[in-house]
C-alpha positions in Angstrom: -159.5 208.7 37.7 -162.3 208.6 35.8 -162.2 205.0 34.8 -161.2 203.7 38.3 -163.9 205.6 39.3 -166.3 204.0 37.6 -165.6 200.6 38.2 -165.8 201.2 42.2 -169.6 202.8 41.5 -171.0 200.0 39.3 -170.1 198.0 42.7 -173.9 198.6 43.8 -175.2 197.7 40.2 -172.1 194.5 40.0 -173.4 193.1 43.5 -175.1 189.6 43.6 -176.6 189.5 47.0 -177.2 185.2 46.9 -173.5 185.0 46.9 -173.2 187.6 49.7 -175.5 185.2 52.3 -174.5 186.5 55.9 -171.1 188.3 55.3 -170.1 191.2 56.7 -166.9 192.2 55.6 -165.4 196.0 54.6 -162.2 195.9 52.0 -159.7 198.4 51.1 -157.9 199.2 48.2 -155.0 201.7 47.3 -154.7 201.7 43.7 -151.5 203.6 42.2 -151.1 205.7 39.4 -148.4 207.2 37.8 -149.6 211.0 39.8 -151.8 210.2 42.7 -152.8 207.4 44.6 -156.6 206.1 44.8 -158.7 204.8 47.6 -161.6 203.6 48.6 -163.6 201.4 51.2 -166.4 198.9 50.0 -168.5 197.5 52.5 -170.8 194.2 52.1 -173.6 194.3 55.3 -177.0 192.7 55.4 -176.8 192.1 51.7 -176.0 195.0 50.7 -172.7 197.1 49.6 -171.7 200.7 50.0 -168.9 202.0 48.1 -166.7 205.3 49.9 -163.9 206.9 48.2 -160.6 207.1 50.6 -160.6 205.4 53.7 -163.3 204.1 56.2 -164.0 201.2 58.8 -161.7 198.5 59.8 -160.4 196.2 57.0 -160.6 192.8 57.0 -159.0 192.8 53.6 -155.8 195.4 52.1 -155.7 195.1 48.6 -152.6 197.4 47.0 -151.7 197.4 43.3 -151.8 199.9 39.9 -154.7 201.6 38.8 -154.0 199.8 35.4 -153.7 196.4 36.2 -156.3 196.5 38.9 -159.1 197.5 35.9 -157.6 194.5 33.5 -157.8 192.3 36.4 -161.4 193.0 37.1 -162.0 193.1 33.3 -161.2 189.7 33.5 -157.7 190.7 30.9 -155.4 188.8 33.6 -155.2 185.6 35.7 -156.0 186.5 39.1 -153.5 183.8 40.3 -151.2 184.8 38.1 -151.3 188.1 39.5 -150.9 187.4 43.1 -147.8 185.0 42.1 -146.2 187.5 40.6 -146.9 190.6 43.5 -148.9 192.8 40.3 -151.7 192.8 43.1 -151.2 192.7 46.5 -153.8 191.1 49.2 -153.4 190.9 53.4 -156.0 188.2 52.9 -156.7 185.6 50.2 -159.1 183.9 52.3 -161.3 187.0 52.6 -160.9 188.7 49.3 -162.2 185.2 47.8 -165.2 185.8 49.5 -165.7 189.5 48.6 -165.2 189.1 45.2 -168.0 186.2 44.6 -170.1 188.6 45.0 -169.9 191.0 41.8 -170.0 190.5 38.1 -167.4 190.9 35.9 -167.0 194.7 35.5 -167.5 195.7 31.5 -165.6 198.2 30.5 -167.6 200.5 27.6 -165.6 199.3 24.2 -165.8 195.5 25.7 -163.8 192.9 26.8 -162.8 190.0 24.7 -163.5 187.4 27.5 -167.0 189.0 28.0 -168.3 190.4 25.1 -170.3 188.6 22.6 -170.0 188.9 19.1 -172.1 191.7 17.5 -172.9 189.3 14.5 -174.6 186.5 15.6 -172.1 183.4 13.1 -173.0 180.4 11.2 -170.6 177.3 11.5 -169.6 175.2 8.4 -170.8 171.2 8.0 -169.0 169.6 9.8 -166.7 165.8 8.5 -165.5 163.0 10.1 -166.4 159.6 12.1 -168.2 162.0 14.7 -170.4 163.9 12.8 -174.5 163.9 14.1 -173.3 164.0 17.7 -173.6 166.6 20.0 -171.6 167.3 23.1 -172.2 169.5 25.8 -168.5 170.5 27.7 -169.2 172.2 30.8 -165.0 171.3 31.1 -162.5 174.3 32.1 -158.5 174.9 31.5 -156.7 171.6 30.0 -158.1 168.2 30.2 -161.5 168.6 29.0 -161.1 171.1 27.0 -158.1 169.0 25.1 -160.5 166.3 24.5 -163.3 167.9 23.5 -161.6 170.3 21.1 -160.4 166.5 19.2 -163.6 165.3 19.3 -164.8 168.6 17.6 -162.1 168.0 15.1 -163.2 164.5 14.6 -166.5 165.8 13.5 -168.9 166.5 16.4 -170.5 168.8 17.4 -169.1 170.7 20.5 -171.6 172.7 22.8 -169.1 174.6 25.2 -170.8 175.8 28.2 -169.3 178.9 30.0 -170.5 181.0 33.4 -171.2 184.5 31.2 -169.4 186.5 34.3 -166.1 184.6 34.3 -166.0 182.1 31.3 -163.2 179.3 31.1 -160.3 180.4 33.4 -158.2 179.9 30.5 -159.2 182.3 29.2 -157.7 185.0 31.0 -154.1 183.0 30.8 -150.9 184.6 29.5 -149.4 184.1 27.4 -151.8 186.9 25.3 -151.9 188.1 22.3 -154.4 190.4 20.4 -156.3 189.8 23.7 -156.8 186.9 23.4 -155.4 183.8 25.3 -152.7 181.0 22.6 -153.8 178.8 25.8 -157.3 179.2 25.1 -157.1 179.5 21.4 -154.9 176.1 21.6 -156.8 174.4 23.5 -160.8 175.8 21.9 -160.8 175.2 18.3 -163.8 173.3 16.5 -166.5 174.3 19.6 -169.4 176.4 19.6 -169.9 179.0 22.8 -173.6 179.3 24.6 -172.8 180.8 27.9 -175.1 179.9 31.1 -174.8 180.8 35.1 -175.7 177.3 36.4 -177.1 179.0 39.6 -179.8 180.5 37.7 -183.1 178.7 37.7 -183.3 180.1 34.4 -180.3 179.0 32.8 -179.8 175.8 34.0 -183.8 174.9 32.8 -181.9 176.1 28.9 -179.4 173.4 30.0 -181.8 170.9 30.7 -183.3 172.2 26.8 -180.2 171.4 25.7 -179.3 168.2 27.1 -182.6 166.8 26.2 -181.0 167.6 22.6 -177.5 166.2 23.1 -176.2 162.3 23.8 -173.1 163.4 25.6 -172.3 165.8 29.1 -168.3 166.3 30.3 -168.1 168.2 33.2 -165.0 168.5 35.2 -166.1 170.1 38.8 -165.0 169.1 42.3 -167.2 165.9 42.6 -170.7 166.7 44.4 -170.6 170.0 42.7 -173.6 169.1 40.3 -175.4 167.1 42.8 -175.9 170.2 43.9 -176.8 171.8 41.3 -179.5 169.0 41.1 -177.5 168.9 37.2 -176.2 164.6 38.3 -176.8 162.0 36.4 -179.7 160.7 38.3 -181.6 164.3 37.6 -180.6 164.9 33.6 -181.3 161.0 32.6 -185.2 161.3 33.9 -184.3 164.3 30.5 -182.6 161.8 28.5 -182.8 158.3 29.3 -179.6 158.1 26.8 -177.3 160.3 27.8 -173.8 159.9 28.6 -172.5 161.9 31.4 -169.5 161.9 31.7 -167.4 163.2 35.1 -163.6 163.7 35.2 -161.8 164.7 38.1 -158.8 163.9 39.9 -159.4 161.2 42.3 -162.7 160.2 41.2 -166.0 160.3 42.3 -165.8 158.1 45.4 -162.8 156.7 47.9 -161.0 158.1 50.6 -159.2 161.1 48.6 -162.6 161.7 45.9 -162.8 165.2 47.7 -159.4 166.7 47.4 -158.1 169.3 44.9 -155.0 168.7 43.2 -153.0 169.5 40.3 -150.9 167.3 37.9 -148.1 167.2 40.4 -150.3 165.2 43.0 -152.0 163.2 40.8 -148.7 162.0 39.3 -147.6 162.1 42.7 -150.3 159.7 43.9 -150.3 157.2 41.3 -146.7 156.6 41.9 -145.6 157.8 38.2 -143.5 161.0 40.0 -141.2 158.6 42.0 -140.1 156.3 38.7 -138.5 159.0 37.3 -135.4 160.8 39.7 -132.5 162.5 38.5 -128.9 161.8 39.8 -129.5 162.9 43.3 -133.0 160.4 43.3 -135.2 163.7 43.8 -138.6 162.8 41.4 -138.0 165.1 38.3 -141.9 167.2 37.4 -142.0 167.2 33.6 -142.7 169.9 31.7 -146.1 168.9 30.5 -149.1 167.8 31.8 -149.3 163.8 32.3 -152.1 163.7 34.2 -154.0 166.2 32.5 -153.2 164.6 29.1 -152.6 161.2 29.5 -154.8 160.8 31.9 -157.7 162.8 31.3 -158.0 163.6 27.5 -157.0 161.2 26.0 -158.9 158.7 28.7 -161.5 160.8 27.8 -161.7 160.2 23.8 -162.1 156.7 25.1 -164.9 156.8 27.6 -166.6 158.9 24.7 -166.5 156.7 21.9 -166.7 153.5 24.1 -170.0 155.1 25.7 -170.7 156.3 22.2 -171.4 152.0 21.0 -172.6 151.1 24.3 -175.6 153.4 23.7 -176.1 151.9 20.1 -176.1 148.4 21.3 -178.5 148.8 24.7 -180.2 152.1 23.7 -179.8 153.2 27.6 -177.0 155.3 28.7 -174.7 155.9 31.6 -172.7 157.6 34.1 -168.9 157.8 33.3 -166.4 158.8 36.7 -162.9 159.3 35.0 -160.2 159.5 37.5 -157.4 161.2 36.0 -154.8 159.4 39.0 -156.7 156.0 38.4 -155.7 156.6 34.4 -152.1 157.0 35.9 -151.7 153.5 37.1 -151.0 152.3 33.5 -148.0 154.1 33.1 -146.2 152.1 36.4 -146.9 148.5 34.4 -143.7 147.9 33.4 -142.0 148.6 37.0 -144.5 146.9 39.0 -143.6 143.5 37.3 -140.3 144.3 37.8 -140.2 145.0 40.9 -142.5 142.1 41.4 -139.5 140.2 40.6 -136.4 141.7 41.9 -135.6 142.8 45.5 -133.3 145.5 44.2 -132.4 147.2 40.4 -129.1 145.7 41.2 -126.4 146.4 38.8 -128.5 149.1 36.9 -128.8 151.7 39.9 -131.6 153.2 37.5 -134.6 151.3 36.2 -133.8 149.8 33.0 -135.9 151.8 30.8 -134.6 155.3 32.5 -131.0 155.5 32.1 -130.0 151.8 33.4 -129.1 150.4 30.1 -126.1 151.5 28.6 -128.1 151.2 24.6 -130.7 152.0 26.3 -130.9 156.5 27.5 -129.7 159.9 26.5 -126.6 161.2 25.8 -125.1 164.4 25.8 -122.9 165.7 22.7 -119.7 167.6 22.3 -121.3 170.8 21.1 -124.1 170.2 24.9 -127.3 168.5 21.8 -128.5 165.4 23.2 -129.0 161.8 21.1 -130.9 159.3 22.2 -130.2 155.8 22.0 -132.6 152.9 22.2 -130.7 149.6 20.6 -132.7 147.4 22.5 -132.5 144.4 20.6 -129.6 142.5 19.6 -129.5 143.7 15.7 -130.0 147.6 16.4 -127.2 146.9 19.1 -125.0 145.6 16.6 -125.4 147.5 14.1 -124.6 150.5 16.4 -121.5 149.3 17.3 -120.5 148.6 13.5 -121.2 152.4 12.9 -119.6 153.3 15.4 -116.6 151.2 15.1 -116.5 149.7 18.1 -117.6 145.9 17.6 -116.1 144.5 21.0 -119.3 146.3 22.4 -121.5 143.8 20.6 -120.7 141.4 23.7 -121.5 144.0 26.0 -125.3 144.0 25.7 -126.3 142.4 28.7 -126.5 144.4 32.0 -123.5 142.5 33.9 -121.3 142.2 30.5 -121.7 146.2 30.1 -121.6 146.7 34.2 -118.6 144.5 34.4 -116.6 146.8 31.5 -118.0 150.1 31.9 -119.9 150.3 28.8 -121.9 153.1 30.2 -118.7 154.8 30.6 -117.6 154.2 26.6 -119.8 155.1 25.7 -120.4 158.4 27.0 -117.1 159.5 26.3 -118.1 158.3 22.6 -120.6 160.8 22.4 -118.8 163.5 23.5 -116.5 162.9 20.6 -118.8 164.5 18.0 -121.5 167.4 17.8 -125.5 166.5 17.8 -125.4 167.6 14.0 -122.7 165.3 13.6 -124.4 162.2 15.3 -127.7 163.6 13.4 -125.8 162.5 9.9 -124.7 159.3 11.5 -127.9 158.0 12.7 -129.5 159.2 8.8 -127.4 156.3 7.5 -128.0 153.2 9.6 -131.3 151.5 11.0 -130.7 151.5 14.5 -132.7 153.6 16.9 -130.2 157.0 17.4 -132.4 160.1 17.3 -131.8 163.6 17.7 -133.5 164.8 20.5 -135.7 167.4 19.3 -136.2 171.0 20.7 -139.5 172.6 20.2 -138.3 174.4 17.3 -136.9 171.7 15.7 -140.6 169.9 15.9 -142.0 172.9 13.8 -139.4 172.5 11.0 -139.2 168.6 10.9 -140.2 167.7 7.8 -141.9 164.2 8.7 -144.9 166.1 11.1 -145.4 169.0 8.4 -145.7 166.3 5.6 -148.1 164.7 7.2 -150.1 167.3 8.3 -149.3 166.5 12.4 -148.5 170.6 12.1 -150.1 173.2 10.0 -150.8 176.9 9.8 -154.5 178.3 9.8 -156.3 180.9 7.9 -154.7 183.4 10.1 -151.2 181.7 9.6 -151.6 180.6 13.1 -148.8 177.2 13.8 -151.7 174.5 14.8 -151.0 170.8 16.1 -153.4 168.4 13.9 -155.6 166.0 14.8 -153.3 163.0 15.6 -154.7 160.2 14.2 -155.9 159.5 10.6 -159.1 158.4 9.2 -158.8 157.1 5.8 -158.8 160.2 3.3 -161.1 162.4 5.4 -159.7 165.9 5.7 -160.9 166.6 9.2 -159.3 170.2 8.8 -162.6 171.5 8.0 -164.1 170.9 11.3 -161.1 173.2 13.2 -162.3 176.4 13.2 -160.9 179.0 15.6 -162.0 178.8 19.5 -165.3 181.2 20.5 -165.6 183.9 22.1 -167.8 183.5 25.1 -171.4 183.1 24.0 -171.0 184.1 20.5 -172.4 181.3 18.5 -176.5 181.5 18.1 -177.3 177.6 19.5 -180.2 178.6 21.2 -181.5 180.3 18.9 -181.1 177.0 16.1 -183.3 175.0 19.1 -186.0 177.5 19.8 -184.5 178.3 23.1 -185.0 181.5 23.8 -182.8 183.2 26.6 -184.0 187.0 28.6 -181.2 189.3 27.9 -179.8 191.0 31.6 -177.1 193.0 30.4 -175.6 195.5 33.0 
């Protein structure tokens, strides 16, 4: 009871009247523990907040949960969206609750939250090596696409300074799975960076960011189009401070166009670009992959290209530039083969499926006797001929063309063939012949694959955590020294190094 009382008693201290505006709202909280049900009423009126025990007034919104879950929600130890989706927290009106929560800073328990506390001791980072040594990047991105790219840039030697809101931080910090109070997703996407907490709605903190802009080469932002303009942090404003600045705006649909202001996620960008329509199941339903194609291929990888190309441009011209990177636009090249094929074919005809997604017998995945899967990619005649010899089916060599394959029912025969042996047996056969036949690896298989281990593509850090390494090899350079653990919020002494003083205002 004491902790939950402290939390609600802290609301007037945590109240942000500048966020409340003309908001008038009453929220009732019904929170249970093993013994009791605790009830509170919180009223915001005339830019003031009033907290009472018990239920009073007509509620605009009712929140129900257990005490421990709600405390973790307030401290940022669990993700609000996931808490709602899993039913751990029930809210009668989500829109009213969103209006209410934006008016308060996060609650800090006495012992501190791993997400919000600063490290007691400022730390120093090792000197970086690599092709981007000397490049300084301000990273305002969040969640997956931007952070994955800036982590890679950091691994290539760039100094990456992660800029986060001091109250909330990067939302992914609270995404499960969580171990020892830290999100494994956050740790996986934010190595090799330093951290500074700035409230961009505060003039003081905004001026600090401008001081950092003056001393940096690149600024990456991932807000909804128009947010940076509203903050007076758009490119036209920033280039007055640093004419050589490269600013990259990463968004779902770009900075202009009919859809530019629309919200979206990976599935929406794939759908809009036509990519999702190209991957269908046997019933014709588009299949959502278990990976983020738009975020990573359209966002992270394209952002790497944008940064390195822009650095080259600035070196040649001496002038900075603003890059508009749309993840949806970046997915369109994935449709190149399909666009080309459809421009020459009225119908897929005999394939029924597209050639490279199951339409060809010599390019598909096949189920094995024990339920495993093998991937056959014997497109060229020399590989197909080798496969036919390996499996004792020399007559199949004449069936390579789609028309012949269809006439002889080749696809059905190949399906039946693979069902006669286990995945392990087919794997052994694949090792003996050069015919583009490989087992479909599970993630466990990948982690134990000697090829990746020998190349250092997968490695263990000093804490024995398994990590994915930067995929490009730069000669004999060991970029592993650049890969330190993801920082706590605001734990680096960046501002001190730059001679910037920030007024502390801990609640």
